[in-house]
Backbone bond lengths (Angstrom), bond angles and torsions (degrees), N, CA, C in turn:
res aa  C-N    CA-C-N  psi(-1)  N-CA   C-N-CA  omega(-1)  CA-C   N-CA-C  phi
1 M - - - 1.450 - - 1.525 108.24 -
2 S 1.309 116.79 128.64 1.454 119.99 178.84 1.520 110.23 -77.15
3 R 1.308 115.01 150.65 1.463 119.89 179.00 1.514 108.69 -107.62
4 A 1.295 115.17 124.87 1.452 120.97 179.60 1.521 108.73 -109.03
5 T 1.314 115.60 138.37 1.459 118.49 176.06 1.514 107.82 -99.73
6 V 1.309 115.46 134.57 1.456 120.44 -179.39 1.519 109.09 -115.95
7 E 1.314 115.06 144.25 1.457 120.75 176.88 1.522 108.27 -91.60
8 L 1.320 115.72 126.44 1.462 120.04 -179.38 1.517 110.62 -125.45
9 P 1.327 117.27 140.78 1.460 120.20 172.71 1.534 110.31 -63.53
10 A 1.312 117.12 155.63 1.467 122.18 -178.90 1.527 111.99 -56.87
11 A 1.332 117.96 -38.97 1.474 120.60 -179.29 1.528 111.00 -64.46
12 T 1.320 117.31 -36.68 1.467 121.09 178.76 1.519 109.99 -69.21
13 K 1.327 117.57 -43.48 1.465 121.15 177.27 1.525 110.40 -58.53
14 A 1.320 116.38 -45.61 1.466 120.40 -179.50 1.524 110.60 -63.18
15 F 1.319 117.61 -41.88 1.463 122.21 179.37 1.529 110.49 -60.36
16 L 1.320 117.03 -39.95 1.467 121.38 -177.77 1.528 113.30 -75.15
17 T 1.324 117.98 -7.67 1.475 120.15 175.75 1.522 112.02 -93.87
18 R 1.334 116.97 -12.26 1.468 119.51 178.95 1.519 109.99 -68.81
19 P 1.318 118.47 145.36 1.477 120.38 -174.51 1.523 114.45 -79.93
20 H 1.323 115.34 55.89 1.458 120.97 178.09 1.526 110.94 -88.73
21 T 1.308 115.02 161.81 1.455 121.84 170.35 1.521 107.16 -90.93
22 A 1.325 116.37 151.02 1.458 121.20 178.48 1.523 108.87 -125.17
23 T 1.314 115.92 176.19 1.462 119.84 170.95 1.522 107.45 -111.69
24 L 1.324 115.14 140.30 1.454 121.59 176.46 1.524 107.32 -113.54
25 T 1.321 115.86 125.27 1.461 121.25 177.97 1.516 109.11 -108.60
26 T 1.338 115.15 120.52 1.461 122.88 173.84 1.521 107.19 -118.21
27 L 1.320 115.94 170.62 1.464 119.33 179.77 1.522 110.77 -111.38
28 R 1.323 114.97 132.05 1.461 121.08 174.19 1.532 109.01 -72.49
29 S 1.324 116.21 169.11 1.469 120.39 -179.16 1.529 112.52 -61.00
30 D 1.341 117.46 -25.60 1.465 119.60 178.60 1.531 112.45 -88.29
31 G 1.339 116.57 4.52 1.463 121.49 177.12 1.511 115.12 88.67
32 T 1.333 118.06 -3.68 1.463 119.97 179.10 1.527 109.66 -81.24
33 P 1.333 116.71 150.46 1.466 119.50 -177.92 1.528 112.84 -77.30
34 H 1.314 114.44 144.38 1.469 122.81 171.57 1.523 104.88 -117.32
35 V 1.325 117.58 118.00 1.461 122.71 -177.07 1.517 108.76 -115.71
36 T 1.323 115.96 129.80 1.460 120.17 -178.14 1.519 110.00 -142.59
37 P 1.338 117.70 144.95 1.468 119.71 175.91 1.529 109.95 -73.16
38 V 1.322 115.64 140.78 1.469 121.26 179.96 1.519 109.86 -144.97
39 R 1.301 114.13 159.24 1.457 121.58 164.75 1.519 105.85 -102.96
40 F 1.330 117.21 150.12 1.467 120.25 -173.80 1.518 110.36 -152.59
41 T 1.318 114.65 169.86 1.457 120.32 170.22 1.519 107.96 -131.26
42 F 1.330 115.58 154.41 1.463 121.88 -177.78 1.511 108.98 -133.24
43 D 1.324 116.42 126.94 1.464 122.68 176.63 1.523 107.44 -102.39
44 V 1.316 116.73 104.24 1.461 122.00 -177.40 1.526 110.60 -60.52
45 A 1.322 117.74 -37.30 1.464 121.46 -176.16 1.529 112.21 -62.85
46 T 1.321 117.48 -37.03 1.466 120.54 -177.87 1.526 112.69 -104.14
47 G 1.323 117.73 -12.48 1.458 121.17 -176.62 1.517 112.91 72.17
48 L 1.337 117.24 25.07 1.464 121.46 -179.19 1.517 112.15 -106.19
49 V 1.320 114.71 136.09 1.462 123.09 171.00 1.521 106.63 -106.30
50 W 1.345 116.31 141.75 1.457 121.32 175.44 1.517 109.20 -122.32
51 V 1.319 115.98 130.98 1.464 123.25 174.44 1.523 106.26 -124.18
52 A 1.326 116.89 111.55 1.465 120.91 176.89 1.521 108.59 -80.29
53 T 1.325 116.41 135.45 1.455 120.76 -177.70 1.528 109.46 -159.76
54 R 1.308 115.78 178.41 1.468 120.99 175.23 1.529 109.23 -84.03
55 A 1.319 115.94 145.61 1.471 120.12 177.76 1.525 110.86 -60.26
56 G 1.336 116.85 -30.70 1.456 120.71 -178.85 1.511 115.08 -85.16
57 A 1.334 118.15 -3.03 1.466 121.17 179.52 1.532 109.81 -67.39
58 H 1.333 115.77 147.39 1.468 120.04 -179.55 1.525 111.53 -54.43
59 K 1.316 117.49 -42.11 1.465 119.62 -177.17 1.519 111.30 -60.88
60 A 1.335 117.25 -43.51 1.468 120.75 179.42 1.525 110.64 -67.73
61 R 1.316 117.19 -41.87 1.465 120.49 179.75 1.526 111.28 -65.76
62 N 1.342 117.02 -39.32 1.468 120.30 177.98 1.521 111.28 -62.41
63 V 1.342 116.95 -44.32 1.465 120.78 179.46 1.523 109.98 -64.74
64 A 1.318 117.38 -47.18 1.464 120.61 -179.20 1.527 111.21 -60.24
65 A 1.326 117.05 -39.87 1.461 121.06 -179.27 1.526 111.71 -67.23
66 G 1.334 116.17 -26.17 1.466 120.32 179.93 1.509 113.88 -75.77
67 G 1.336 116.75 -13.49 1.462 120.52 179.82 1.514 112.13 57.71
68 S 1.328 115.39 -145.35 1.466 119.80 -176.21 1.529 112.51 -69.93
69 A 1.333 117.75 -12.12 1.466 121.14 179.58 1.527 112.65 -93.94
70 A 1.337 117.65 0.48 1.466 120.33 -176.56 1.521 110.88 -63.18
71 R 1.322 115.55 130.25 1.462 122.02 175.20 1.509 108.40 -130.57
72 V 1.324 115.83 146.52 1.455 121.20 -179.29 1.520 109.45 -138.32
73 A 1.332 114.94 168.30 1.464 121.65 173.63 1.522 107.68 -133.89
74 L 1.312 115.89 133.49 1.461 122.50 177.71 1.522 106.92 -119.93
75 C 1.341 117.01 127.59 1.465 120.60 -176.61 1.522 110.63 -126.09
76 Q 1.327 115.67 123.66 1.462 122.17 174.33 1.521 107.34 -107.93
77 A 1.327 116.09 128.37 1.464 120.62 -178.13 1.514 110.48 -129.16
78 D 1.318 114.97 150.59 1.460 122.41 173.63 1.524 105.84 -147.94
79 G 1.318 115.35 101.63 1.467 119.06 -175.72 1.511 110.14 63.43
80 F 1.339 116.55 -126.78 1.457 120.70 -179.69 1.523 112.34 -95.28
81 R 1.332 117.26 15.52 1.466 121.38 175.35 1.522 107.67 -110.10
82 W 1.328 116.53 135.37 1.452 119.20 178.24 1.527 110.90 -154.70
83 V 1.331 114.40 156.70 1.463 122.30 173.93 1.521 107.45 -134.95
84 T 1.318 116.74 131.67 1.454 122.22 173.31 1.520 108.27 -113.50
85 L 1.321 115.71 128.07 1.456 123.32 177.23 1.528 107.11 -109.19
86 E 1.323 117.41 122.20 1.463 121.97 -179.85 1.515 109.66 -117.00
87 G 1.342 115.99 151.77 1.455 118.78 175.52 1.508 113.36 170.80
88 G 1.314 114.53 176.97 1.447 121.49 175.86 1.514 109.64 -70.16
89 A 1.335 115.71 147.69 1.463 119.37 -175.53 1.524 110.85 -133.55
90 A 1.318 114.45 153.19 1.464 122.48 175.86 1.516 108.15 -147.58
91 V 1.316 116.26 157.12 1.460 122.47 177.49 1.519 107.80 -106.77
92 T 1.335 116.38 133.83 1.457 120.09 177.69 1.523 110.83 -135.20
93 G 1.306 114.57 146.92 1.456 121.78 173.51 1.517 110.60 -115.06
94 D 1.337 116.28 13.03 1.464 121.25 -179.69 1.523 110.10 -56.09
95 P 1.344 117.89 124.84 1.481 120.27 -175.67 1.528 114.42 -57.18
96 A 1.325 118.03 -37.93 1.470 119.86 -179.71 1.525 110.78 -67.92
97 R 1.321 117.25 -41.07 1.460 120.37 179.12 1.524 110.85 -69.40
98 L 1.328 116.79 -39.54 1.468 120.18 175.65 1.523 110.69 -59.41
99 A 1.330 115.97 -46.67 1.470 120.40 -178.97 1.522 111.33 -60.64
100 E 1.333 116.99 -41.60 1.464 120.12 179.54 1.523 110.88 -67.51
101 A 1.320 117.49 -41.19 1.464 120.77 178.43 1.525 110.91 -63.04
102 V 1.328 117.16 -42.68 1.469 121.71 179.09 1.529 110.22 -65.54
103 R 1.332 116.89 -41.35 1.475 120.69 179.30 1.525 110.16 -60.94
104 R 1.313 116.90 -49.25 1.463 120.83 -178.69 1.532 111.70 -64.19
105 Y 1.326 116.46 -41.40 1.457 121.66 178.03 1.523 109.74 -59.52
106 T 1.328 116.97 -46.27 1.464 122.11 -178.14 1.526 111.22 -62.23
107 V 1.320 116.90 -38.60 1.466 120.64 177.23 1.535 109.88 -67.06
108 R 1.311 116.75 -47.24 1.469 119.94 -175.60 1.524 112.76 -67.70
109 Y 1.335 117.33 -45.71 1.465 120.89 -173.55 1.531 113.09 -101.22
110 R 1.308 116.60 1.00 1.475 123.23 177.52 1.524 113.29 57.92
111 T 1.318 115.85 27.05 1.457 123.20 174.24 1.526 107.36 -159.59
112 A 1.307 116.38 148.67 1.464 119.55 178.51 1.524 109.95 -72.14
113 P 1.331 116.84 150.79 1.464 118.85 176.59 1.521 109.68 -72.28
114 P 1.316 117.53 164.29 1.463 119.18 172.94 1.532 108.93 -54.84
115 A 1.323 116.61 150.72 1.466 120.22 -175.88 1.523 111.85 -125.40
116 P 1.333 117.23 66.64 1.460 119.13 177.58 1.532 109.99 -66.78
117 L 1.306 117.07 161.98 1.466 121.45 -179.21 1.526 111.68 -63.64
118 D 1.329 117.47 -27.68 1.471 120.74 -177.77 1.535 112.13 -102.45
119 L 1.352 116.80 35.02 1.466 121.44 -178.66 1.528 110.80 -62.27
120 V 1.316 115.60 130.55 1.461 123.80 174.65 1.525 107.99 -135.98
121 V 1.309 115.44 173.85 1.457 120.67 176.88 1.522 108.99 -125.71
122 V 1.323 115.56 130.65 1.453 120.87 168.70 1.525 105.33 -87.58
123 E 1.326 116.16 117.94 1.468 121.76 178.32 1.522 108.39 -102.37
124 I 1.309 115.33 131.86 1.462 121.20 -179.49 1.528 108.08 -119.44
125 A 1.325 116.65 121.18 1.462 122.07 175.60 1.526 107.10 -89.59
126 V 1.314 115.99 98.47 1.469 121.73 -173.51 1.531 110.69 -67.30
127 D 1.338 115.00 126.13 1.456 119.73 176.52 1.533 112.49 -127.13
128 R 1.341 115.38 -2.91 1.468 119.50 176.87 1.512 109.11 -145.53
129 V 1.324 116.16 134.89 1.456 122.33 177.88 1.517 108.81 -127.47
130 L 1.326 115.35 127.50 1.460 121.56 175.61 1.517 106.99 -120.53
131 S 1.328 117.76 144.04 1.466 118.92 179.45 1.512 110.45 -155.41
132 L 1.329 113.59 165.12 1.458 120.97 177.26 1.516 109.00 -142.46
133 N 1.319 115.70 135.22 1.474 123.90 175.61 1.517 113.79 62.55
134 L 1.306 116.81 34.02 1.472 121.67 173.64 1.507 109.71 -126.01
């Protein structure tokens, strides 16, 4: 998966550090959207979003089934302010990437994420950012 760096205004960066929940939209095999609430972290320097989840979760299975063409959208909203991060996605169980995702999640949400035995990370290489009122 290629990593794209995106330029974000300071207000958008600050908004994305707040401990809000977002929605993650993946595509089912029939092309219909699957939308689920998630907690996530975003590394502005690399343009990567991490969503920790179970390997058996629909979102992880949808991304894995999409292969190298998998694309997702993650949207964080607060009232009439919102940011959508779009990009290519992949699922990884790499221990170093899992550890980094868990570390960032713990810092952002001040609690560790759930730790199921099949914990994986959906990584999103952000290449498009849409926002309103930021």
